[in-house]
Structure formats: structure tokens, C-alpha cells
NUNU-6986 format. One record per residue (C-alpha): residue in three letters; x, y, z. Coordinates in pm, 1 decimal, decimal comma. Layout:
<pts>
type:ALA	xx:X	yy:Y	zz:Z $
...
</pts>
This chain:
<pts>
type:MET	xx:22995,1	yy:5923,2	zz:17460,6 $
type:LEU	xx:22635,7	yy:5877,8	zz:17571,1 $
type:TYR	xx:22407,1	yy:6178,6	zz:17541,7 $
type:GLN	xx:22063,4	yy:6260,0	zz:17677,2 $
type:ASN	xx:21818,2	yy:6524,9	zz:17570,2 $
type:PHE	xx:21748,9	yy:6800,5	zz:17818,0 $
type:GLN	xx:21477,3	yy:7024,4	zz:17683,7 $
type:LYS	xx:21616,7	yy:7131,5	zz:17344,4 $
type:ILE	xx:21982,7	yy:7045,8	zz:17399,8 $
type:SER	xx:22191,4	yy:6729,4	zz:17400,2 $
type:LEU	xx:22406,2	yy:6682,2	zz:17710,5 $
type:SER	xx:22682,2	yy:6429,7	zz:17760,3 $
type:THR	xx:22564,8	yy:6189,4	zz:18030,9 $
type:LEU	xx:22907,2	yy:6226,0	zz:18192,5 $
type:GLY	xx:22987,1	yy:6574,2	zz:18318,9 $
type:PHE	xx:23327,7	yy:6711,3	zz:18417,7 $
type:GLY	xx:23325,3	yy:6812,3	zz:18785,9 $
type:GLY	xx:23552,9	yy:7099,2	zz:18885,0 $
type:MET	xx:23590,0	yy:7018,8	zz:19255,0 $
type:ARG	xx:23879,2	yy:6771,9	zz:19227,1 $
type:MET	xx:24118,5	yy:6913,8	zz:18971,1 $
type:PRO	xx:24487,2	yy:6819,6	zz:18992,0 $
type:VAL	xx:24666,8	yy:7029,4	zz:19253,6 $
type:ILE	xx:25023,4	yy:7119,8	zz:19344,0 $
type:ASP	xx:25182,5	yy:6967,6	zz:19656,9 $
type:GLY	xx:24844,8	yy:6853,8	zz:19787,7 $
type:ASP	xx:24727,9	yy:7213,8	zz:19834,4 $
type:ASP	xx:24358,4	yy:7228,6	zz:19742,4 $
type:GLY	xx:24390,4	yy:7599,5	zz:19661,7 $
type:ARG	xx:24674,8	yy:7554,6	zz:19409,6 $
type:ILE	xx:24538,8	yy:7395,8	zz:19095,0 $
type:ASP	xx:24797,9	yy:7265,0	zz:18851,8 $
type:GLU	xx:24670,1	yy:7473,1	zz:18561,0 $
type:ALA	xx:24867,4	yy:7293,3	zz:18291,3 $
type:LYS	xx:24735,6	yy:6953,6	zz:18398,4 $
type:ALA	xx:24383,0	yy:7087,3	zz:18445,9 $
type:LYS	xx:24384,4	yy:7243,4	zz:18100,5 $
type:ALA	xx:24505,8	yy:6916,5	zz:17947,8 $
type:LEU	xx:24231,2	yy:6725,0	zz:18130,2 $
type:ILE	xx:23961,2	yy:6960,3	zz:18005,0 $
type:GLU	xx:24099,9	yy:6932,7	zz:17652,0 $
type:SER	xx:24088,1	yy:6553,1	zz:17679,7 $
type:ALA	xx:23736,1	yy:6567,6	zz:17822,2 $
type:ILE	xx:23618,7	yy:6762,9	zz:17518,7 $
type:TYR	xx:23793,4	yy:6511,3	zz:17294,0 $
type:GLU	xx:23606,8	yy:6231,4	zz:17474,8 $
type:GLY	xx:23278,7	yy:6406,7	zz:17394,9 $
type:ILE	xx:23204,9	yy:6564,0	zz:17734,3 $
type:ASN	xx:23020,5	yy:6892,4	zz:17687,8 $
type:TYR	xx:22905,3	yy:6972,6	zz:18043,5 $
type:PHE	xx:23148,6	yy:7141,8	zz:18283,0 $
type:ASP	xx:23059,6	yy:7208,6	zz:18644,7 $
type:THR	xx:23231,5	yy:7450,4	zz:18880,3 $
type:ALA	xx:23142,9	yy:7660,8	zz:19184,9 $
type:TRP	xx:23243,7	yy:7968,1	zz:19385,4 $
type:GLY	xx:23406,7	yy:7770,8	zz:19665,8 $
type:TYR	xx:23575,6	yy:7486,9	zz:19478,0 $
type:HIS	xx:23951,9	yy:7478,8	zz:19522,3 $
type:LYS	xx:23930,5	yy:7782,0	zz:19751,5 $
type:GLY	xx:23785,3	yy:7996,0	zz:19476,2 $
type:GLN	xx:24026,0	yy:7891,3	zz:19201,9 $
type:SER	xx:23811,4	yy:7637,6	zz:19015,6 $
type:GLU	xx:23598,9	yy:7896,3	zz:18834,1 $
type:ILE	xx:23910,4	yy:8086,1	zz:18727,1 $
type:VAL	xx:24092,8	yy:7782,5	zz:18590,3 $
type:MET	xx:23779,7	yy:7643,3	zz:18427,0 $
type:GLY	xx:23713,4	yy:7978,4	zz:18262,2 $
type:LYS	xx:24067,0	yy:8003,7	zz:18127,3 $
type:ALA	xx:24064,8	yy:7652,3	zz:17986,9 $
type:LEU	xx:23722,3	yy:7673,6	zz:17824,3 $
type:SER	xx:23785,4	yy:8017,3	zz:17674,6 $
type:ALA	xx:23989,3	yy:7842,9	zz:17402,9 $
type:TYR	xx:23672,5	yy:7684,8	zz:17262,7 $
type:PRO	xx:23364,7	yy:7833,0	zz:17092,1 $
type:ARG	xx:23115,0	yy:7931,5	zz:17360,2 $
type:ASP	xx:22833,6	yy:7735,1	zz:17199,4 $
type:SER	xx:23039,2	yy:7412,9	zz:17196,8 $
type:TYR	xx:23006,9	yy:7341,4	zz:17570,4 $
type:TYR	xx:22771,1	yy:7395,4	zz:17863,4 $
type:LEU	xx:22900,2	yy:7565,4	zz:18178,0 $
type:ALA	xx:22745,5	yy:7535,7	zz:18524,5 $
type:SER	xx:22818,0	yy:7726,9	zz:18842,8 $
type:LYS	xx:22635,3	yy:7794,3	zz:19167,6 $
type:PHE	xx:22537,8	yy:8056,6	zz:19422,6 $
type:PRO	xx:22738,5	yy:7971,5	zz:19738,7 $
type:GLY	xx:22456,4	yy:7955,7	zz:19988,9 $
type:TYR	xx:22645,0	yy:7696,7	zz:20194,3 $
type:ASP	xx:22798,1	yy:8005,6	zz:20360,7 $
type:THR	xx:22510,9	yy:8218,6	zz:20488,9 $
type:ALA	xx:22732,4	yy:8528,1	zz:20492,9 $
type:ASN	xx:22696,3	yy:8527,8	zz:20113,5 $
type:PHE	xx:22321,7	yy:8582,2	zz:20101,2 $
type:PRO	xx:22332,0	yy:8963,4	zz:20096,7 $
type:LYS	xx:22590,5	yy:8950,6	zz:19816,0 $
type:VAL	xx:22409,8	yy:8756,3	zz:19543,9 $
type:LYS	xx:22446,1	yy:9027,6	zz:19276,9 $
type:ALA	xx:22814,5	yy:9094,8	zz:19346,6 $
type:ILE	xx:22896,0	yy:8724,0	zz:19359,2 $
type:PHE	xx:22710,2	yy:8643,0	zz:19038,7 $
type:GLU	xx:22879,1	yy:8922,4	zz:18845,3 $
type:LYS	xx:23218,9	yy:8816,0	zz:18980,0 $
type:GLN	xx:23151,0	yy:8456,3	zz:18875,7 $
type:LEU	xx:23083,0	yy:8565,2	zz:18517,8 $
type:GLU	xx:23413,3	yy:8753,1	zz:18524,4 $
type:LYS	xx:23607,4	yy:8462,0	zz:18674,1 $
type:CYS	xx:23463,5	yy:8218,9	zz:18421,2 $
type:GLN	xx:23525,9	yy:8459,2	zz:18131,4 $
type:THR	xx:23169,9	yy:8428,0	zz:18007,1 $
type:ASP	xx:22859,1	yy:8638,0	zz:17950,9 $
type:TYR	xx:22620,5	yy:8371,4	zz:18073,5 $
type:PHE	xx:22590,2	yy:8038,7	zz:18252,1 $
type:ASP	xx:22412,7	yy:7757,5	zz:18072,4 $
type:PHE	xx:22320,5	yy:7608,9	zz:18409,1 $
type:TYR	xx:22315,1	yy:7779,7	zz:18747,6 $
type:LEU	xx:22226,0	yy:7630,3	zz:19084,1 $
type:PHE	xx:22116,1	yy:7726,5	zz:19431,3 $
type:HIS	xx:22413,9	yy:7555,3	zz:19595,9 $
type:ASN	xx:22381,3	yy:7300,4	zz:19874,7 $
type:VAL	xx:22029,0	yy:7363,0	zz:20002,2 $
type:ASN	xx:22026,7	yy:7216,7	zz:20353,3 $
type:GLU	xx:21898,0	yy:7256,2	zz:20705,7 $
type:SER	xx:22143,3	yy:7534,1	zz:20794,2 $
type:ASN	xx:22055,3	yy:7765,5	zz:20507,0 $
type:ILE	xx:21698,6	yy:7686,2	zz:20397,6 $
type:ASP	xx:21555,8	yy:7980,1	zz:20592,0 $
type:PHE	xx:21803,1	yy:8213,1	zz:20421,4 $
type:TYR	xx:21718,1	yy:8076,6	zz:20078,8 $
type:LEU	xx:21348,6	yy:8124,0	zz:20143,1 $
type:ASP	xx:21376,7	yy:8467,2	zz:20305,9 $
type:PRO	xx:21257,9	yy:8726,9	zz:20050,2 $
type:LYS	xx:21470,8	yy:9000,6	zz:20204,3 $
type:TYR	xx:21781,6	yy:8847,7	zz:20043,7 $
type:GLY	xx:21613,2	yy:8826,5	zz:19705,4 $
type:VAL	xx:21821,2	yy:8532,2	zz:19585,3 $
type:ARG	xx:21536,3	yy:8365,6	zz:19399,5 $
type:ASP	xx:21414,9	yy:8689,8	zz:19242,6 $
type:TYR	xx:21762,5	yy:8792,1	zz:19133,9 $
type:LEU	xx:21847,5	yy:8454,9	zz:18976,2 $
type:ALA	xx:21508,5	yy:8432,9	zz:18807,3 $
type:GLU	xx:21572,1	yy:8779,1	zz:18661,4 $
type:GLN	xx:21913,0	yy:8671,1	zz:18532,2 $
type:ARG	xx:21743,4	yy:8381,3	zz:18359,1 $
type:ARG	xx:21493,4	yy:8621,0	zz:18201,3 $
type:LEU	xx:21783,9	yy:8837,3	zz:18083,6 $
type:GLY	xx:21963,3	yy:8537,0	zz:17933,3 $
type:LYS	xx:22256,3	yy:8537,7	zz:18175,6 $
type:ILE	xx:22129,2	yy:8205,8	zz:18310,6 $
type:HIS	xx:21978,3	yy:7958,9	zz:18065,8 $
type:HIS	xx:21864,5	yy:7689,2	zz:18308,2 $
type:LEU	xx:21809,9	yy:7713,7	zz:18682,9 $
type:GLY	xx:21827,5	yy:7431,2	zz:18933,7 $
type:PHE	xx:21954,9	yy:7344,2	zz:19280,0 $
type:SER	xx:22192,1	yy:7106,0	zz:19452,0 $
type:THR	xx:22124,9	yy:6957,9	zz:19791,3 $
type:HIS	xx:22271,2	yy:6735,3	zz:20059,1 $
type:GLY	xx:21972,9	yy:6810,6	zz:20281,6 $
type:GLU	xx:21721,9	yy:6577,0	zz:20435,4 $
type:LEU	xx:21393,8	yy:6498,1	zz:20262,6 $
type:PRO	xx:21175,5	yy:6743,9	zz:20458,5 $
type:THR	xx:21416,0	yy:7027,3	zz:20375,1 $
type:ILE	xx:21423,7	yy:6939,4	zz:20005,2 $
type:ARG	xx:21046,4	yy:6917,0	zz:19994,7 $
type:ARG	xx:21015,3	yy:7252,1	zz:20169,0 $
type:PHE	xx:21243,5	yy:7410,9	zz:19909,9 $
type:LEU	xx:21047,5	yy:7257,7	zz:19623,3 $
type:GLU	xx:20715,2	yy:7364,4	zz:19767,9 $
type:ALA	xx:20843,5	yy:7721,5	zz:19762,7 $
type:TYR	xx:21053,6	yy:7728,7	zz:19445,8 $
type:GLY	xx:20962,7	yy:7412,1	zz:19257,4 $
type:ASP	xx:20797,7	yy:7602,6	zz:18971,9 $
type:ASP	xx:21130,8	yy:7778,9	zz:18904,9 $
type:MET	xx:21346,1	yy:7466,4	zz:18908,3 $
type:GLU	xx:21448,5	yy:7277,4	zz:18595,5 $
type:PHE	xx:21672,1	yy:7009,1	zz:18748,2 $
type:MET	xx:21774,5	yy:6874,1	zz:19089,3 $
type:GLN	xx:22130,9	yy:6773,7	zz:19180,6 $
type:ILE	xx:22178,9	yy:6520,4	zz:19459,3 $
type:GLN	xx:22447,4	yy:6295,5	zz:19602,5 $
type:LEU	xx:22366,7	yy:5952,7	zz:19466,0 $
type:ASN	xx:22554,5	yy:5623,8	zz:19452,4 $
type:TRP	xx:22490,8	yy:5264,7	zz:19548,6 $
type:ILE	xx:22584,5	yy:5326,1	zz:19912,1 $
type:ASP	xx:22370,4	yy:5637,1	zz:19950,9 $
type:TRP	xx:22070,3	yy:5482,3	zz:19777,0 $
type:THR	xx:21971,3	yy:5377,9	zz:20129,3 $
type:PHE	xx:22229,0	yy:5549,2	zz:20353,5 $
type:GLN	xx:22122,0	yy:5901,4	zz:20255,5 $
type:GLN	xx:21771,8	yy:5819,2	zz:20127,7 $
type:GLY	xx:21878,5	yy:5845,2	zz:19765,9 $
type:LYS	xx:21580,2	yy:5637,7	zz:19652,6 $
type:GLU	xx:21334,3	yy:5872,2	zz:19821,3 $
type:LYS	xx:21510,0	yy:6180,1	zz:19680,4 $
type:VAL	xx:21487,2	yy:6041,6	zz:19327,3 $
type:GLU	xx:21118,3	yy:5976,1	zz:19384,2 $
type:LEU	xx:21072,0	yy:6333,9	zz:19506,2 $
type:ALA	xx:21243,4	yy:6467,8	zz:19193,7 $
type:ARG	xx:21010,4	yy:6253,7	zz:18985,0 $
type:GLU	xx:20713,0	yy:6395,2	zz:19173,7 $
type:TYR	xx:20815,5	yy:6743,1	zz:19056,5 $
type:ASP	xx:20906,4	yy:6617,9	zz:18708,0 $
type:LEU	xx:21270,2	yy:6717,4	zz:18756,4 $
type:PRO	xx:21558,2	yy:6532,5	zz:18591,0 $
type:VAL	xx:21829,5	yy:6424,3	zz:18833,7 $
type:TRP	xx:22187,9	yy:6546,7	zz:18821,6 $
type:VAL	xx:22422,8	yy:6321,8	zz:19023,2 $
type:MET	xx:22718,2	yy:6431,3	zz:19233,8 $
type:GLU	xx:22951,1	yy:6200,3	zz:19427,3 $
type:PRO	xx:22874,5	yy:5899,0	zz:19203,3 $
type:LEU	xx:23173,7	yy:5716,0	zz:19353,8 $
type:ARG	xx:23145,2	yy:5882,8	zz:19694,3 $
type:GLY	xx:23460,9	yy:6088,1	zz:19671,8 $
type:GLY	xx:23648,6	yy:5798,2	zz:19512,5 $
type:LYS	xx:23572,4	yy:5555,9	zz:19794,7 $
type:LEU	xx:23366,6	yy:5333,5	zz:19566,1 $
type:ALA	xx:23642,6	yy:5316,6	zz:19305,6 $
type:ALA	xx:23817,4	yy:5046,6	zz:19511,2 $
type:LEU	xx:23633,0	yy:4778,9	zz:19707,5 $
type:PRO	xx:23733,4	yy:4499,8	zz:19947,7 $
type:ASP	xx:23844,0	yy:4176,6	zz:19784,0 $
type:GLY	xx:23535,6	yy:3990,5	zz:19907,1 $
type:ALA	xx:23301,1	yy:4244,4	zz:19751,4 $
type:MET	xx:23491,2	yy:4245,6	zz:19423,5 $
type:ALA	xx:23480,6	yy:3865,4	zz:19410,6 $
type:GLN	xx:23100,4	yy:3872,9	zz:19427,9 $
type:LEU	xx:23082,9	yy:4132,1	zz:19150,9 $
type:GLU	xx:23344,9	yy:3956,9	zz:18937,6 $
type:ALA	xx:23124,6	yy:3647,6	zz:18931,8 $
type:LEU	xx:22845,8	yy:3855,1	zz:18776,6 $
type:ARG	xx:23044,0	yy:4071,4	zz:18532,2 $
type:PRO	xx:23401,1	yy:3951,1	zz:18485,8 $
type:GLY	xx:23661,4	yy:4219,9	zz:18432,1 $
type:VAL	xx:23441,4	yy:4511,4	zz:18538,4 $
type:SER	xx:23607,2	yy:4765,3	zz:18770,0 $
type:ALA	xx:23456,3	yy:4897,8	zz:19090,5 $
type:ALA	xx:23420,2	yy:5240,4	zz:18927,5 $
type:GLU	xx:23225,9	yy:5094,1	zz:18637,3 $
type:TRP	xx:22988,7	yy:4919,7	zz:18877,1 $
type:GLY	xx:22918,8	yy:5258,2	zz:19034,4 $
type:PHE	xx:22835,9	yy:5421,5	zz:18704,2 $
type:ARG	xx:22631,0	yy:5125,4	zz:18574,5 $
type:PHE	xx:22424,6	yy:5144,4	zz:18893,3 $
type:LEU	xx:22333,8	yy:5504,4	zz:18810,4 $
type:GLN	xx:22255,0	yy:5414,1	zz:18449,1 $
type:THR	xx:21988,5	yy:5182,5	zz:18587,5 $
type:ILE	xx:21789,0	yy:5459,9	zz:18759,4 $
type:PRO	xx:21519,2	yy:5627,7	zz:18547,0 $
type:GLY	xx:21538,0	yy:6005,7	zz:18556,6 $
type:VAL	xx:21915,8	yy:6031,8	zz:18599,0 $
type:GLN	xx:22035,6	yy:6254,4	zz:18314,4 $
type:MET	xx:22369,5	yy:6395,3	zz:18428,4 $
type:ILE	xx:22645,5	yy:6218,1	zz:18621,5 $
type:LEU	xx:22922,8	yy:6445,9	zz:18743,0 $
type:SER	xx:23266,5	yy:6304,9	zz:18808,7 $
type:GLY	xx:23562,2	yy:6490,3	zz:18955,8 $
type:MET	xx:23840,0	yy:6350,4	zz:18739,2 $
type:SER	xx:24191,7	yy:6438,8	zz:18854,7 $
type:THR	xx:24405,4	yy:6225,6	zz:18623,3 $
type:PRO	xx:24412,1	yy:6121,6	zz:18256,1 $
type:GLY	xx:24362,8	yy:5763,0	zz:18370,6 $
type:GLN	xx:24036,7	yy:5844,2	zz:18546,9 $
type:LEU	xx:23915,2	yy:6041,3	zz:18248,0 $
type:GLY	xx:24006,7	yy:5764,6	zz:18006,3 $
type:GLU	xx:23834,8	yy:5495,7	zz:18212,6 $
type:ASN	xx:23521,1	yy:5706,3	zz:18253,8 $
type:GLY	xx:23514,5	yy:5785,9	zz:17884,2 $
type:HIS	xx:23529,7	yy:5415,2	zz:17804,6 $
type:ILE	xx:23249,3	yy:5338,4	zz:18050,5 $
type:PHE	xx:23023,6	yy:5608,7	zz:17911,8 $
type:ALA	xx:23069,3	yy:5493,1	zz:17555,2 $
type:LYS	xx:22768,1	yy:5267,6	zz:17614,0 $
type:SER	xx:22478,0	yy:5209,8	zz:17849,2 $
type:ALA	xx:22481,8	yy:4880,2	zz:18041,2 $
type:PRO	xx:22232,7	yy:4901,5	zz:18330,3 $
type:LEU	xx:22222,1	yy:4637,2	zz:18601,6 $
type:ASN	xx:21985,1	yy:4344,5	zz:18603,6 $
type:ASP	xx:21787,1	yy:4250,9	zz:18915,8 $
type:LYS	xx:22046,0	yy:4007,7	zz:19050,9 $
type:GLU	xx:22330,0	yy:4255,2	zz:19002,8 $
type:TRP	xx:22131,2	yy:4531,0	zz:19173,9 $
type:GLU	xx:22048,1	yy:4308,3	zz:19470,3 $
type:THR	xx:22409,2	yy:4194,9	zz:19508,2 $
type:LEU	xx:22535,2	yy:4550,9	zz:19507,8 $
type:GLN	xx:22280,3	yy:4650,1	zz:19772,4 $
type:LYS	xx:22384,9	yy:4358,5	zz:19994,1 $
type:ILE	xx:22745,3	yy:4473,0	zz:19969,1 $
type:ALA	xx:22633,3	yy:4827,8	zz:20049,9 $
type:GLY	xx:22451,9	yy:4706,7	zz:20360,4 $
type:ALA	xx:22766,9	yy:4540,3	zz:20488,4 $
type:MET	xx:22978,3	yy:4847,2	zz:20417,8 $
type:ILE	xx:22734,7	yy:5085,3	zz:20584,6 $
type:LYS	xx:22770,6	yy:4891,7	zz:20906,5 $
type:LYS	xx:23141,4	yy:4972,4	zz:20903,5 $
type:GLU	xx:23122,2	yy:5326,9	zz:20768,7 $
type:GLU	xx:23132,5	yy:5553,4	zz:21071,5 $
type:VAL	xx:23137,1	yy:5902,9	zz:20920,0 $
type:PRO	xx:23012,0	yy:5974,1	zz:20562,3 $
type:CYS	xx:23263,6	yy:6245,9	zz:20474,0 $
type:THR	xx:23316,6	yy:6307,9	zz:20099,8 $
type:ALA	xx:23619,4	yy:6538,4	zz:20143,0 $
type:CYS	xx:23450,6	yy:6844,1	zz:19988,7 $
type:HIS	xx:23673,3	yy:7069,1	zz:20208,8 $
type:TYR	xx:23402,4	yy:7324,6	zz:20289,0 $
type:CYS	xx:23476,7	yy:7268,1	zz:20657,9 $
type:VAL	xx:23846,6	yy:7347,6	zz:20621,3 $
type:ASP	xx:23787,6	yy:7709,2	zz:20520,9 $
type:HIS	xx:23576,6	yy:7761,9	zz:20833,8 $
type:CYS	xx:23806,7	yy:7599,6	zz:21089,4 $
type:PRO	xx:23985,1	yy:7865,7	zz:21301,3 $
type:GLN	xx:24245,8	yy:7603,1	zz:21394,6 $
type:GLY	xx:24324,2	yy:7524,9	zz:21031,9 $
type:LEU	xx:24263,3	yy:7153,2	zz:21079,5 $
type:ASP	xx:24252,6	yy:6926,8	zz:20774,9 $
type:ILE	xx:23917,5	yy:6787,4	zz:20885,2 $
type:PRO	xx:23857,7	yy:6555,1	zz:20585,5 $
type:LYS	xx:24196,7	yy:6393,3	zz:20641,9 $
type:LEU	xx:24127,5	yy:6350,2	zz:21011,8 $
type:ILE	xx:23786,9	yy:6196,9	zz:20941,7 $
type:ALA	xx:23942,9	yy:5964,1	zz:20684,7 $
type:LEU	xx:24187,4	yy:5852,0	zz:20953,1 $
type:TYR	xx:23902,9	yy:5815,8	zz:21199,6 $
type:ASN	xx:23721,7	yy:5588,6	zz:20953,2 $
type:GLU	xx:24041,7	yy:5395,6	zz:20889,9 $
type:GLN	xx:24070,0	yy:5342,3	zz:21263,9 $
type:HIS	xx:23727,8	yy:5182,9	zz:21267,9 $
type:PHE	xx:23770,2	yy:4979,9	zz:20949,0 $
type:THR	xx:24094,5	yy:4828,2	zz:21078,7 $
type:GLY	xx:23987,2	yy:4802,9	zz:21442,0 $
type:GLY	xx:24285,7	yy:5003,1	zz:21561,9 $
type:GLY	xx:24645,5	yy:4912,8	zz:21494,4 $
type:PHE	xx:24947,7	yy:5127,0	zz:21419,1 $
type:ILE	xx:24859,1	yy:5280,7	zz:21080,2 $
type:VAL	xx:24649,8	yy:5571,7	zz:21205,8 $
type:PRO	xx:24885,4	yy:5676,5	zz:21489,5 $
type:THR	xx:25175,4	yy:5664,7	zz:21243,9 $
type:ARG	xx:24998,8	yy:5888,2	zz:20995,7 $
type:LEU	xx:24886,7	yy:6129,4	zz:21265,3 $
type:LYS	xx:25248,6	yy:6177,7	zz:21365,1 $
type:THR	xx:25318,1	yy:6319,8	zz:21019,3 $
type:LEU	xx:25057,5	yy:6591,2	zz:21078,3 $
type:GLY	xx:25227,1	yy:6714,3	zz:21392,4 $
type:ALA	xx:25114,1	yy:6923,1	zz:21688,8 $
type:GLY	xx:24840,8	yy:7172,5	zz:21613,7 $
type:HIS	xx:24686,5	yy:6951,7	zz:21345,6 $
type:LEU	xx:24545,1	yy:6668,8	zz:21554,8 $
type:PRO	xx:24194,8	yy:6575,7	zz:21674,5 $
type:CYS	xx:24280,7	yy:6712,1	zz:22019,1 $
type:ASP	xx:24333,0	yy:7056,9	zz:21863,9 $
type:CYS	xx:23963,4	yy:7090,6	zz:21779,0 $
type:ILE	xx:23813,4	yy:7362,6	zz:22003,0 $
type:ALA	xx:23452,9	yy:7251,2	zz:21938,5 $
type:CYS	xx:23346,1	yy:7589,9	zz:21801,6 $
type:HIS	xx:23114,4	yy:7412,1	zz:21551,6 $
type:SER	xx:23194,0	yy:7659,3	zz:21271,0 $
type:CYS	xx:23277,1	yy:7368,2	zz:21040,3 $
type:GLU	xx:22945,0	yy:7198,8	zz:21108,5 $
type:LYS	xx:22749,3	yy:7496,6	zz:20975,1 $
type:VAL	xx:22883,0	yy:7438,6	zz:20622,6 $
type:CYS	xx:22912,1	yy:7057,8	zz:20619,9 $
type:PRO	xx:22696,3	yy:6916,1	zz:20337,4 $
type:GLN	xx:22677,3	yy:6581,3	zz:20516,8 $
type:ASN	xx:22559,2	yy:6737,5	zz:20846,3 $
type:ILE	xx:22839,6	yy:6560,9	zz:21030,6 $
type:LYS	xx:22879,4	yy:6641,6	zz:21399,6 $
type:ILE	xx:23246,9	yy:6708,9	zz:21347,6 $
type:ALA	xx:23330,5	yy:6830,7	zz:21697,7 $
type:ALA	xx:23187,6	yy:6511,9	zz:21849,3 $
type:VAL	xx:23382,1	yy:6302,2	zz:21599,8 $
type:MET	xx:23705,9	yy:6479,5	zz:21688,4 $
type:GLN	xx:23639,1	yy:6430,5	zz:22058,9 $
type:GLN	xx:23562,9	yy:6061,0	zz:22015,3 $
type:PHE	xx:23865,9	yy:6017,7	zz:21791,7 $
type:ASN	xx:24090,1	yy:6179,0	zz:22050,3 $
type:ASP	xx:23942,0	yy:5972,7	zz:22333,4 $
type:GLU	xx:23998,7	yy:5650,9	zz:22140,8 $
type:LEU	xx:24355,0	yy:5746,3	zz:22055,7 $
type:LEU	xx:24430,3	yy:5813,4	zz:22421,9 $
type:GLN	xx:24305,3	yy:5463,0	zz:22502,8 $
type:ASN	xx:24526,0	yy:5310,1	zz:22233,4 $
type:PRO	xx:24872,2	yy:5225,9	zz:22373,9 $
type:ARG	xx:25020,2	yy:5250,4	zz:22020,5 $
type:ALA	xx:24893,3	yy:5604,2	zz:21968,4 $
type:LYS	xx:25183,9	yy:5806,7	zz:22101,0 $
type:ILE	xx:25138,1	yy:6120,4	zz:21893,3 $
</pts>
């Protein structure tokens, strides 16, 4: 396992992300605890020592399961990260209660790393408003030793991130962003890395394979990459891309199966950054894919908890994207039929509640409307 020095500690370059643990019957709120525990045990065996969870992951169950699994190991043998759930602005008056509950759920007296979660355009004013006291409270917990290192995660746009850093940059020790070879340009990843460098902040990476979408590529793209590095998987290309970027210290991966964990462990046994030709080829492939990618959903499921209709929005967006990748056809209408009435794009009431917590700032209501309109125009789409 590769390690990098962060201040006075040695962190595994690969971190275990707690947002995509194995679940029962596809229910995001029902983690398969036995499988999750086995995965965490295997992760430790592989040399991973950084474990990341959050208040909202798996509908509040991730912290509980992570805490149970890690409690079997000496507390100084791993590093645990969680976050204040500012993606939901109703939580801002509850920072003390939430933090204390998180310690309880994780069965710990302190967090090694703690983050202001998902700083973005919808919550930046709340984060910066002194009446909520989020910054002061978290800074005090760091002084008391209940937080060892303080940072923030963001899916926001550059002006929002800069505004946050101008206010709280002196308190921050690391910056967590969505970064992969698609989002290097698509979500201004390059500029965000440069901003982190400006503030002398190491970069933590989330969504390195874009919710798994970069773990499998079209045959034409793979043929180009195969000519450069024979036998290298799409997932490995994603991780080698990140190993090429100076300042990237932590790469989080949501590993749901032993196979994923084993492959990632093998990849992170060594550093093999890209050369110039490999980088350029990957960016050309990204450019072609971006033209097809209609909606950049990463299936984080924040939206689902805020939908009064109970729609599986990530699944619907995935089907919407499939519709555009394939140019229509029968696959999407067939899959929509399995969802049934009450779970379709036409059932969106355009209340925009989901959009307030979407890390990608997707105009979900407009997507659902367009999806429905296109389905109505498709003679195969009898749903």
C-alpha cells in the first residue's frame, strides 16, 4: 500500500469510502453488516488506514456500521473521518447535537478528520453566518482534541469555494473535491486543484471513478488505452490519472465488493503516473464522452431523502442518460416499466426540494420534465 505523509502522520493513499457499502435487496438504508465488516477487515489487511463516513450516508447507517466494525481494532491503528451535514440547511442550528451523536454512532471519543460537508451555493451563506456558530464550534472541538484535523468537502463552483476559503482558509487543513479524468475539465477540477495549491492545502479526492462510471469504458476508448498500457483496467487508468496530479494525498473509493477492494489494493501497491501521451489520450477520450454525458449524476442519493414523491432520482437520471447514450430504443422504456406507476419521471411535481441538496447542482425537475416529454414522443415507451 502506498502511503503519504500528512503533517506528522502516515496515511494510506487509498481511503475506504463509507457511502457505497454492500446493501440488502438494493435498499440504500439497509447495509449488509456482515459483508461490510468483512470488507473493512480486508481493507485493514490491505494496509488501508483511512476510513471515511458521514451523517447522511446510507440514510444515517454508515456511521453506525463503520463504528461497529472499527471498534474491534485499536483506536490508534486507523484514522476516522466524518462530516457536519451542511448539505441540509435544517441542520445548521444543531451542530452540537449532531456532532455528539456522531461520536456516539461511531463509538469513538474523537474524529481524526472532520469536514464541513458539501460546501456549495445553496449553503455557503449558512456556513458563513456566525449566528449558527458552526466554525467556532468545530474549531473548539479541535482545540479540545475531539477533532484532530479540520477540512471541508465541496461540489461547489470556484467562486463559492474561494469565498469559503477567504473566510475560513486559515482553519482548513485539507480540501476534498470531486476529481477524475472526466471532471478535470467538466467540473473545473484543474482550477480547483490550483486553488487548493494557492492555499497550501493537500487535496482529498472523492468520486475518483465518478460513481463507478469510469470503471468500464466503451470498446473504442479501451482500445486506445490498451495500445498505451496493455492489460490495464479502466479503473486503474482512473487511479493512475490521480497519481499524476501533484498535491493529491488521499483518494477515497467506495468499495462494495471484495473484488473491487482487491483490485484497488493491487493498484495502490505502487505509483505509476501517466506520461504526457497517456494524459493527452485520456483527455481526448474525456472530451468525446462529455459531449454525450447529459446529466453528471454520481448517485449520492441525497436527493432521494428530500423527494416527497419518493422517486429514485439517481436511477431515473441513469435511465435518462442511457436514453441519450443509446439514442432511444427499447431498453429504457422496458426498465421504466419495472418501476411502475408512482415512480416515473411524470410523477415529479417540480417542488425543487431535491435540487437544494444536490451536490452536482442538477436541475432535476427540468430533467424529469424533459425525460417525460421525450418518452411521450417515443412510440416504444408505453409505460
